[in-house]
N, C-alpha and C positions, 0 to 999 in steps of 0.2 A: 574529407567524410567529418560533415558533422556533428558535432554532438549532440544527444536525445536526452533530455531527467528524464524519466516516464514517472509519476505518482500515482498509487495504485490504495484499494485500502483495505487490498493482502493480498497476504502471496499467491502470483498467478500462474501454482504449478501445487497439485494438478487441474487440467481446465477440463473442472467435469461440467461444469454449470455453470450461467449466466456470467455475473461481470467475471471469474480468473476463464472461465471459455473465452471468452471476447478479449479481454486482459492480455491473454500469451497468444492470441494472432494476434495483439499490435506489438507488445514489444516485439517476434517474432517479427514482422511482416515492417517494422523501421529499423532491425536490425541487419537486413538484408543489404541497406546504402547509410547508415548510420550510424556512428560508436556510441549503446545505452548507458546510461545507469537507473539505474533501478531503486525508486524508496517506496518501500512497502511495510503496509505493518502486516503482522507475525498475533496469529492469536494464542491464546495463555494453551499453554500445554503444547504445540507446535515447534519444531524445529526447526532455524533452517539449514538443512543439510543437502548435496547437491543433488541437481535437477538439469532439465539440460535446457532452462535457465542459465547455468552456469557459462552455455557456450554459446549460449545469446547477444550475456552483458557485459561488459564492459568492467559494471566494478553495478553488487545491487548490497542493497542496505536497508537494514530489517529493525524495525525500537517494536517494541510490547503494544501491546492494545489497550491502550487505555482500562482500567476495571469501572464498571459503573453495576451498579444495585439497581433488582424492580422499584426502589424507591424513588431513589436517585433520577430513574428513570420518566419513570410517571411526574413526581417533580420538575421537572425541566417539559416536559409538551405541557404540563398543565397553567406555569408558572412565567413558562418566556416565549415568544412570537419566532423563536431560528423552530427548521427541522428538525425532528431525529438523530439524521444522517449528521447538523452539524456537532452536536452535539456528543453525536460516538465515537467521532472523527478529530476531536478536539484531543491533542498533547501538544506536550511541552517539548518531550524529547525527540518525535517529529520536526518543531515547526526549528528544535536545536537542528537534525541530520540537513533541513532542506535549506537552512544557512548555510550550511560549513560546505554546503555544495552546490548552493551561487557565486 
């Protein structure tokens, strides 16, 4: 069985809309034939409780979403060429977790 590492911008459960819905079904589909490790951000106030993802993934690793104020977000949008998503998802903790999995 091939081992697959999936990276998601938020924990894909519950799969109620948009990105989480798409990513949940990707995890579910890939897990049918492969061993899946999931590395995901966890929103502030969200806890990594037992979910159906536990039965689909060999391992689930979460890191907190980096905090950003509205002022910081506006400054970054106006002073850099990077898209907002690049700033929102930049995290040393995520990078370290990813390197540890590779």
